[in-house]
N, C-alpha and C positions, 0 to 999 in steps of 0.2 A: 504494500500500500504506500509506503514511504517513497518507493521508487517512482510510482505513478505521479505523486505530488511533485517530486523533484523535477521530473520531466516537464510537467505542466507549468511549473514556476519558471523553469529555464526558457520555455517557449514564450511565455508572456514577457519575460525580460527582453528576449531577442526581438520580439514583435514591437515592444515599446521603443527600442533604440532605433528601429527602422522608420518610425513615424516622423513626419515632418514637424517642424516647429510651428506653433500658432501664435501670431502676434496681431492684436487688434482685429481679430476675425479673419486674418489672412493666413492660409496654410502655406508655409515655406518649405521647400525641399531641403533636406540636410546637405545635399550635394547638387552641384550643377557643373556643366562642362562649358569651358570658354577656350576657344582656339585649340580644341582637342585635348585639353588638360582638365582633369577633374579638380574642382574646387570644393572646399567644405564651408558650411555656414559658420562664420566666425561669431556673428551676433546680429540681432535685429531689434529695432525699437520703433516706437510710435512718435511721429512728428506731429505736434499740435501747434496751433496758432490761435490765440484768442479763444482758447477752450474748445476749438474745433479740431477734430481728427482730420489731418490732411493726407498723410501717407505713412506706410510702413517702409522704413529704410532698412535694407539688409546688406551685409558685407560678406562676400565670399572670397576666400584666399586659398592658395595651395596648402598652407599650414596655419593653424591658429596663431593669432598675434594679439597681444594685450595693449599695444600702444601704436601711435602714429608711425614711429620709426620702423617698427616691425612690419607694419602694413606696407609702407612705402618700399621696403626692401624686397617685396614679393611681386612676381608677375607670372602669369596674368592675374588680374583681380577684377572683381565686379562690385559695384554698388547698384542695388536694385531698388526702385521706388514703386511700390504697389499703391496706386491711388485709392484713397478712401472717400474722395469727394471730387466733384467736377472743379477743375482749376483752369482758368483761362491762360492762354499762352503768355500774355504780358505778365500776369501775376507769377507764373512759374519761372519765367526768365528773370524777373525782378528779384524774386526770392533767392535764386541761385547767385546772381551778381551781387546782391547785398550780402549774402552769406560769404562770398569770396572777399568782399571788402572788409568785413568784420573779422575774418580769420587770417588775413595775410597782410604783410607790410606793404606800404604804398609802392615801394620800388619793385617788389616781387610782382605786384599786380600790373605795373607798367610794363614789365618784361614779357608778360603773357597777354597783353591787350589784344593783339591780332587773333590769338587763339580764343580768347573770351568772346570776341565779336563773332567768330565762327560758331561757337556754342550757342550764342543768342540766335543766330540765323537758323541753326539746326533745330533748336527747341521750338522756334516759331512755326516750323513746318508741321508740328504736331497739331497746332490749333489748340482747341480746348482739350486738356487731358481729362478724360471722363472717369468717373468712379469705376474701378475694376481694371483700368488700363495699367500696363506695366512699362516703366521706362528703365532701360538698362544703360549703365555707364561702365564700359569695360576698358581696362588698360591692358593692351597687348602689343608687343613688339614696338614699344616706344610711342604708341598713339592711343588716344582716347576714342573709343568707338561707341557712338550713341545709337540706341535702338528704341523702338516703340512698338509694343505688342508683337515682338518677334521680327519686326521689319527693320533693317539697317537704315539709319538716317544719314550717316556719314562718319568720317574720322577726322580727328584733330591731332596733328603731330606735336610731339614734345613731352618729355617727362615732367618738366617744370610746370606745364599747364595742368597735367593730371594731379601733381602734388598739390598745387594751389586749390584745385577743385575739391580734392579729398579733405582738405583742411576745413571746408564748410562744416563737415560732420565730425571730424576726428581731431581737430587741433585743440590747443589749450583754451581757445576762445571759439568754441563751436556754436552753431546756430541754436543748439539746445543741449545742455549738459547731460541730462539723463539719457538722451538719444545717443550721444557719444559713448557713454558708459555701456549702454546696451549693445551697440554695434561692435564694441571692443570686447564683448563677452562678459561684461561685468555685471 
């Protein structure tokens, strides 16, 4: 009898570890593939603004990391935004640009202004991001690849740009401190 219970308990434990994480009502896979490489879910959290749930942000890396430096040292990597409400293109773009301004030094932002302008143009092609949409920001082979609902929107060259963009969520001055902690697995 004990043997049957042990087998059943082991099966439940294994099944539990295969389940995706759930954040803000969004089921996230424990793993994803970017550029042919398997990435693991490092962490995910809820982005709120004025008490409204805006999106679930998740971070996928080749190996878990607990800080910005450990994240930036890895490639490929993905930040995924699962939208929890409709957000207009201008609002989405302004939030990203404002987040970059708040998390980066002025000289660092000036150095990546052309790439930031490219990001603005790519994000505007989304139009209104609808509840349920998924925006992916992958860093692969020295470029940031932006996607929307599985469709590639374009790529932006440069590690410095991707580093500046990731600081929106993961710097010491992130857009939301508890979101940073959650994305870094804390």
